[in-house]
C-alpha positions, 0 to 999 in steps of 0.5 A: 477321660480315658476316652480322650487319649485316643485323639491329638488336640481333644480332651487336652487343657488348652487356653481357649483363643478367645481368652486373650481379647478378654483378658487384655480389655480388648473384647468388642461388645455391643456398647463399643459399636461407635456409628457416625451421628448415632441417636439414642433411645429412652423408653416410656415406660407404663406405671401400671400393671394393666391400663388402658392408654387414652392418650399420650401427649409428646409436645414438651418433650419434642420441644426440648434440644436435641430431641429428634421423635417420640415414637408411640405404640400407635405408630409402631403397630400400625408400621410393623407386624406383631412378634411370633407368639410361640404357641398357636395363640393369634390374639396374644399380639405382641409388638415392641411398644404397648398397642393401647393397653399397657398388659404390665408394670414396665411395659414400653408405651413410647420411646424418645430419641435424642441426641444423647441417652441423657437427653432422652431420658430427660425428655422421656420424663416430660411425656404425658400418658393418660392412663385408665387403670384396669383390673389386673392379675399376679397369681397364675392359679387365680388367673386361671380361674373363669372369673380372672381379669383377662390379660388379652380378651381377645383370646378368651383365656388366661391359659395360653397352652394346656396338654395333658399327656399321658405316656404308658399305663399310668392308671393301671401303675397307679391302681396297682401300687401299694404307695402314693406320695402327692407333693407342691413345689414352687420354682420362683421366678429367677433369671441369669442377670448378665452384667452386660444388659442388652444393646443394639445399633441398627443403621439402614442405608438407603442406597443398598436397601439393607438394615445393618444390626449390631446387637448382644443376641443369642436367638435362633431365627434372629434375623428372620424374625426381625425382618418379618417384624419389620416387614422387610425382605430377609435379604435387607437385613443383615446381623453382624455376630463378629459382636462379643455378647457379655453373657447371656444364658438364654436370655438375650433375645431383644426382638422388640428392642431391635424392631423398635430400633430398626424401626427409628433408624429407618424412620429417621434416616439415622443410625440408632442406639438403644442400651438398657439400663439396669431397671429396664432390663429387669423390669421390662426387658423380657429376661425373666425366667420360669415360674413355676407350680408343680404338683406331683404324685408319684406311685411306689411299691415297699421297696422304694420303686417308682413306677409311675408319675402323675405331673401338673406344671402350671407356668406364669409366663406374664403377660406376652408370649415368646418362646416361654411356653415352650420351657415346658417342652424340653421336660418331655425329653427328660420327664423321667428324670435318670429313673426308670418310671414306667408311665407318666402323665404331664399336665403343661399348662402356660398362663398369662398375668399382668407380670413382665413377661417369661423368656428363655433362660439356661436349662430351657425350663428343665432346672425346674422339672429336675428340682420337682422329680428330686424333691419327690425321691427324698420324700418318697426315702423320708416316707419310706425311711430309706437311704436316699442313695440307696432309693436312687440306687434302685431307680436308676437307669442301668448302664447295660440299658441304653439306648434306654426309651423314656415313656415321652418317646425319647431314647437316652443315648449312653450313661453310666447314672451310678458310676458318675454318683459313685464318684462324686461320693467317693470324692465328697468322701460321703462317709466324712460327711455324714460324719462332718453332719453329725459334729455341726448338728452337736455344736448346735448348728442345723446340719444336711447333706443334699445329693441331686442325679439329674438329666442335662439333654442337649443338643436343641431339637425342634420337636417342641415346636410341633409339640406345642404347635400343630400349625409348626411343623418344623423338624430341622434345627441343622448347624453348619460350617464352612472351612478353607485352605488358603494357597499358603496353607493356613486354615480358617473356619467361618460360622454364622452365629454369635458367642456369649462366653461359651468359646466357640472359636475354640470349640471349632479350631479344635475340631478342625484342627483334630480332623485335619492334624493341624495345630489348633492354635493357627486355625482362624475362627470367625463369625459370618454375618447373616447375609455371609453366614452358613444356616444356624440355630444359635447356641441354644439348648446345649447344642453347639459342641454337638452341632457346630462341632458335628458341623466343622467336623464335616466340613473339615472331613471333605476337605480331608477327602479331597486331598486324599483324592488329590495324594492319590492321582499323583502318586498312582495309587488307590485312596484306600492305600494312602495314610494321612498323618499331621497332613501329609500323605504317605502310601501305606506300604511306602512310607517314603513315597509321600506329598506333604501338607504344603504340596498338596495345597499348592496343586490344589489352588495352581496347578490344575493339571495335577488335580482329578478329572472332574475335580474344582480347585480351591480348598473351601468345604461346608457342611450343614449338620441336622440334629441326630434323630431329629427330622421327626414330628411327634406322634398324636400322643405326643410321643417324641425324640426330643433332645438326642443327647443325654449329660448327667451330672450328680451333686453332693453337698454339706451344709450347715444353718444357724438355727437364730438367723437361718443362714446357711454356710456350705463345708462341701460340694462336690459335682460329678459330670459325665457329658461324654468326651470333652472337647475342651475340657477347661471351659466344660469345666468352666461352665460347670463352676459357673451354672452350680453359682447360677443354681446357687442363686436361683435355690437360695437368692434370686427372685422376681418378686411382685406385689398385689398390685402387679409392682416388681418388687426386684428391680434392682442389685438390692433387692434381687440378690446375686451370689458373689465369691463370697458365697459360692462355694469352693467345688470339686468336679469329678468327670466321668465318659460314656461317649455318645454314640450319635456324635462325631468324637462321642461329645454331649451338651455341657452349657447348662451343666451344674445349674440342672442339679445345683438347686435340687441339691441345694434344696436337698441339704436344706431340708435334710438339715431342718427335718430334726427341727420338723420343718421343711421348706418347698418352695424356692428360694430357700432365703434365711428369711424363709428358713427361719420362718420354717424353724419358727412354724416348727416350733409353735407346731410343736408347742401346740402338740405338746400341749395338746397332749398335756390337756389329753392327759390332765385329770378331770 
């Protein structure tokens, strides 16, 4: 990180500000909010994948002690507006409770409110619901058929979004290419499953007409969408962002939870809270991720140069649409990965089924796309009998080609992909891995080396919104920060968003300290509430280092400019003759003529007669920053600058597999990572390590499986397996830095780091291990059972082929 040497505080190792309260057990989470006379909610959920609700009898529940209300969908839907579907699908209406029809097993059909959660749960069991089961569909390809049961009949189709993008001379490139290779891969539905489920408390104040909300939230436009659904003006909802969020990675959306609780708080005149239990979270909490089938064809020549790609991605979003269809949009900004692929056809299909709805999950659809592309790279190398590293090097965009324009209209800002791959291979070291692989194979194990070279688009733009819905011409996804210096000279910064472990307080204090030359540990950073906050689009899309960091820098630079102007006025020189150092200002040619930080601050606050004419007293500035390269609508053919910055990661992995059990063991794991200038290296490394663990789960363990009847088969941690410290290997992270020319310090995003490349690399390693046995797997997760089944199938096929050859040579 030579680039970090230019800075005082940026890029230096420093304990995160937030860690003190977390390590000492003093975090303040949504479940810690204790409101007086609070009531508790329990849910009545549908046991059917698809059923008409004929009647709900709550009389027995209402007669139970401590029960205050039973809310049905009939009442709630009549008094709230439907939540936004994300795409142009006005007939796909979604409410917090089912509106006459339950469309997935686990959908909420009623809510019981009582003096305690235990009482509410007991009463929920006494609510009698008369269901009329209806035909259902759980397979996304079957759901696309005209004869399939309709999840939302008024929409007219189970396909909620489809668009075929053609970028470049796809047909010509395919016609000219001597080789074409087609394959199908599937990314199974998984998620992040943070330890904290979603929690929300609401308190309606009739005197002020304000609904106060405390929630474990990570979501853009949360207060606005909540107010709209509750039919309230925007200034009647106050979301308190000073609540620690116990992990999110995209899934803490919680709109339906908050609409439900907010309505009940207003109806009952009492504070109400709802904390999901684990089954509610996993079955009906809207936190499941992409469930995607890719059909890909690559066109390439004998030298391995890939010229064009056709990709169809069918994503099963479940029964309702939030932002989930847009997860097919983010990959537009990195649709060719880090490779010089000259043309692309991208068929993006979002399909509804009778399953739990999807929500945004870390990477917003990019990790599955990276897996699909990297699988193809390995398949081309195998087809050509070419080294996988060599094939990548032939196709990687060169360091002297930036900014690089890809077919879909996005410019990659900067990078040196070959260097990062080289650093990862050197750290392994790769020659040693080759020797270890052969030694493991000699011992009777299956062993393989995995490689991936993947992009992490960052900076969270709004471009996928108008790209997927022309009726939504959003072109700004700003973020902002307010910084003030008080009379004592202390600095306070204010941000309008929640934090779920990304160390935003550390980010802002480091950036402000860097600009003002003041020690970051002395800078206080606060979370505003939504009525006092500046505009923010929340920490999604690996955007906060870029956007919040840029906004904090902008506000601090305005304060620094004001201090310089005060000094110039009092020292009687032009501002360009001054030097700013450590918060003090001196005449550059006469260092003895200077003004201290304290004296400048005092003038700003107390000595109006010493201020330049027209300057307002005090030291407080805000800055609102638009996404670099943002602000434009897509072209008619769907070309758009999706994200401004592009981090890069290369993973090198060595695994072995026990051929008798299918159990996989890791022997080496290296991740080369380039996210530009790291503002807080320790925070970046922590997120990268966690992302690799998340990717390990997605590639080897985690799956929300459903039965043919539409029942979730993985609603507990006995069935939905998560990696623990035993499964996650020791990881070596190797840093590289190509600064972004678009950001204040050269930083890029890193919140999705590790996860965007690890599933592809682990799959690559497992398939390399299976290759000598004639087996392969093109579906995640690659569980021990899946590996064992693939090996068994390969052995059976080998025996069949051997028998056929024997029959052919047998004399008549």
